[in-house]
C-alpha positions in Angstrom: 38.7 140.3 61.2 39.5 141.8 57.6 37.7 140.6 54.7 39.1 137.5 53.5 39.6 136.6 49.5 36.4 135.0 48.5 36.7 131.2 48.0 36.4 129.9 44.5 35.6 125.8 44.1 37.8 126.0 40.7 41.6 125.0 40.9 44.0 128.0 41.1 47.7 127.8 39.7 50.4 126.4 42.2 52.5 129.5 43.7 55.6 127.6 42.7 55.0 125.5 40.0 52.1 126.6 38.3 50.4 123.0 37.9 46.7 122.8 39.2 45.5 123.4 42.9 42.4 122.4 43.7 40.9 122.7 47.1 42.3 120.4 49.7 40.4 121.0 53.1 39.4 123.5 55.3 40.0 124.7 59.2 39.0 127.4 61.2 40.9 130.2 61.6 42.0 129.9 65.3 43.5 126.5 64.6 47.2 127.0 65.6 50.1 125.1 66.2 50.4 124.8 70.0 47.4 122.8 70.1 49.6 119.8 71.1 50.5 122.0 74.0 47.1 122.5 75.1 46.5 126.0 73.3 43.1 125.5 72.1 41.5 128.9 71.1 37.6 128.6 70.6 36.6 128.3 67.2 35.7 132.0 65.7 33.8 130.6 62.6 36.0 131.9 60.2 36.7 129.2 57.4 40.3 129.1 55.9 40.5 126.9 53.0 43.9 125.2 51.9 44.7 124.1 48.2 47.3 121.6 47.3 49.4 121.5 43.7 48.5 118.3 42.2 52.4 118.5 40.7 54.7 119.4 43.4 52.4 119.1 46.5 52.7 122.7 47.5 50.0 123.2 50.3 48.6 126.7 50.7 45.9 129.2 51.0 45.1 132.3 49.1 42.5 133.8 51.9 45.0 136.5 52.5 46.6 137.3 49.3 44.9 140.7 49.1 46.0 141.8 52.7 48.5 144.4 52.9 51.2 144.6 56.0 49.0 146.4 58.2 46.0 143.8 57.9 48.7 141.1 58.9 50.0 142.7 61.8 46.3 143.7 63.0 44.6 140.2 62.6 47.7 137.9 63.2 51.0 139.4 64.2 49.1 141.2 67.2 49.5 141.2 70.8 48.2 137.9 70.9 50.5 136.1 68.7 52.7 135.1 71.4 50.0 132.8 72.8 50.2 130.4 69.6 54.3 131.2 69.4 55.4 131.6 72.8 59.0 130.9 71.4 59.0 133.8 69.0 60.1 136.4 71.6 63.4 134.9 73.0 63.8 131.1 73.0 64.1 130.4 69.2 66.0 133.5 68.0 68.8 132.9 70.8 68.6 129.1 70.0 69.2 130.2 66.2 71.7 132.8 67.0 73.8 130.4 69.1 73.9 127.9 66.1 74.9 130.4 63.5 77.7 131.7 66.2 78.6 127.7 66.5 78.7 127.1 62.8 80.1 130.1 61.5 82.3 131.7 64.6 85.7 130.7 63.0 84.8 133.2 59.8 82.5 135.6 61.5 84.9 138.7 60.7 84.2 138.1 57.0 80.4 137.4 57.4 77.9 140.3 57.3 74.3 138.8 58.3 71.0 139.5 57.2 67.9 137.9 59.1 65.1 138.1 56.9 62.0 138.0 58.6 63.9 138.3 61.9 61.1 139.8 64.1 62.2 141.6 67.0 66.4 142.0 66.3 67.3 139.4 69.3 69.1 137.3 66.9 71.4 139.7 65.5 72.0 141.4 68.6 73.4 137.7 69.9 75.3 138.1 66.7 76.7 141.6 66.9 77.6 140.9 70.6 79.6 137.6 69.4 81.7 139.5 67.0 79.9 139.6 63.7 80.7 143.1 61.8 77.2 143.4 60.4 74.0 141.9 61.7 70.8 143.1 60.5 67.3 142.4 60.9 64.6 143.0 58.3 61.0 142.2 58.8 58.2 143.9 57.4 55.5 143.0 60.1 58.1 145.0 62.5 57.9 148.8 61.5 61.2 149.6 63.2 62.9 147.0 60.8 60.5 147.1 58.1 63.3 148.6 55.4 64.9 145.9 53.5 69.0 147.1 53.1 70.2 147.2 49.9 73.7 146.0 50.2 74.4 142.3 50.0 75.4 140.0 52.9 77.7 136.6 52.9 74.8 134.8 55.0 71.2 135.5 54.9 69.5 133.5 57.7 65.5 133.3 57.5 64.0 131.1 60.0 60.4 130.1 60.2 59.6 132.5 57.7 59.1 131.1 54.3 55.7 129.4 55.6 54.1 132.5 56.5 54.6 134.6 53.2 51.7 134.9 51.0 54.0 135.0 47.8 56.9 132.7 48.9 58.4 133.3 45.5 58.7 137.2 45.9 60.2 136.2 49.3 63.0 134.2 48.0 63.7 136.5 45.0 64.4 139.2 47.6 66.4 137.0 49.6 68.7 136.1 46.6 68.6 139.7 46.0 70.4 140.4 49.1 73.0 137.5 48.9 76.6 138.2 47.9 78.7 135.9 45.8 79.7 133.3 47.0 77.1 133.5 50.1 74.2 131.2 51.5 70.9 131.4 52.9 70.4 129.1 55.9 66.8 128.8 56.5 64.2 126.6 58.5 60.6 125.6 57.2 59.2 122.3 58.1 58.3 120.2 55.1 55.3 117.7 54.7 56.0 114.5 56.7 56.0 111.0 54.3 52.5 110.4 55.9 50.9 114.0 55.1 48.1 112.1 52.8 47.2 110.6 56.0 47.2 113.5 58.5 46.0 115.9 55.7 45.3 119.0 57.5 45.3 117.5 61.0 49.4 118.1 60.6 50.5 120.3 63.4 52.3 122.8 61.3 48.8 123.9 59.9 47.7 126.9 61.7 46.4 130.0 60.0 46.3 131.6 63.4 50.2 131.4 63.5 50.1 132.5 59.9 51.3 129.2 58.5 49.7 129.7 55.0 52.4 128.3 52.5 53.8 125.0 53.5 55.9 123.1 51.5 56.6 119.6 50.1 60.4 118.7 49.6 59.7 118.7 45.9 58.2 122.2 45.9 61.3 123.5 48.1 63.8 122.1 45.6 61.6 123.5 43.0 61.3 127.3 44.1 64.7 127.8 44.9 65.8 125.9 41.6 64.0 128.5 39.5 67.0 131.0 40.6 69.7 128.3 39.5 70.1 127.7 43.5 70.6 124.4 44.9 69.2 123.0 48.2 70.7 121.0 50.8 68.7 119.8 53.5 70.1 118.8 57.0 66.8 117.4 58.3 63.1 118.1 57.4 63.3 121.5 59.0 67.2 123.2 58.3 68.1 123.9 54.7 70.7 125.9 53.2 70.4 127.5 49.6 73.1 128.9 47.6 74.8 129.3 44.0 78.2 129.6 45.0 79.4 128.1 48.6 82.0 129.7 50.4 85.3 127.9 50.4 84.9 126.6 54.2 81.6 125.4 53.2 82.4 123.3 49.9 82.5 120.1 51.5 78.8 120.0 51.9 78.5 119.8 48.2 79.8 116.6 48.1 
């Protein structure tokens, strides 16, 4: 494995709100999100330390902050990634695409879509097949789709990506830079449960082998988007909508 950032026992500023973020706990690098389904990789002996913000509750590790895209591809998003995320290749993008078709189907002719962190283009392929005029995948971890487009989109999707970003505020800024006005960002990331203080790093979503390195509390999520004057509506603990100006057909959500 490539070298990690040396650990410091000192608090560091939160990546979301800037408050103090002391060390919170440590797990083995091979801890993954499929443990509950029987995927228990052998311990590799590489300790990944997480920090938690005293202010907004954001949980993160800075162990990989100096890695470039190629290092992430080599160490995390490699040929073994499917073991710890078996839904990545087909099941999740197909399911998410069906949801977008269902929600935007009546407005698809007027909706250009960017799938931020979209992996293998399966989601966008389904959207194009279903009549969306433009559906483009951007993912810096996939060389074929690593060129971020310069145009604006009425809908930016971002499924199971925010938790993977070593610099989530940069990722949010990039997404916002791609949104037309009016326009929305439909995204998923699981927020910390009410009993997170009891579960701590035993929470199943803590998985450095999956690349889960930025884990939001609900307060941290709202704070991150509000820094860009964006509102967030959460449909549940995992599905969220961020916007500055809603399209008219979604205006009822503001109520």
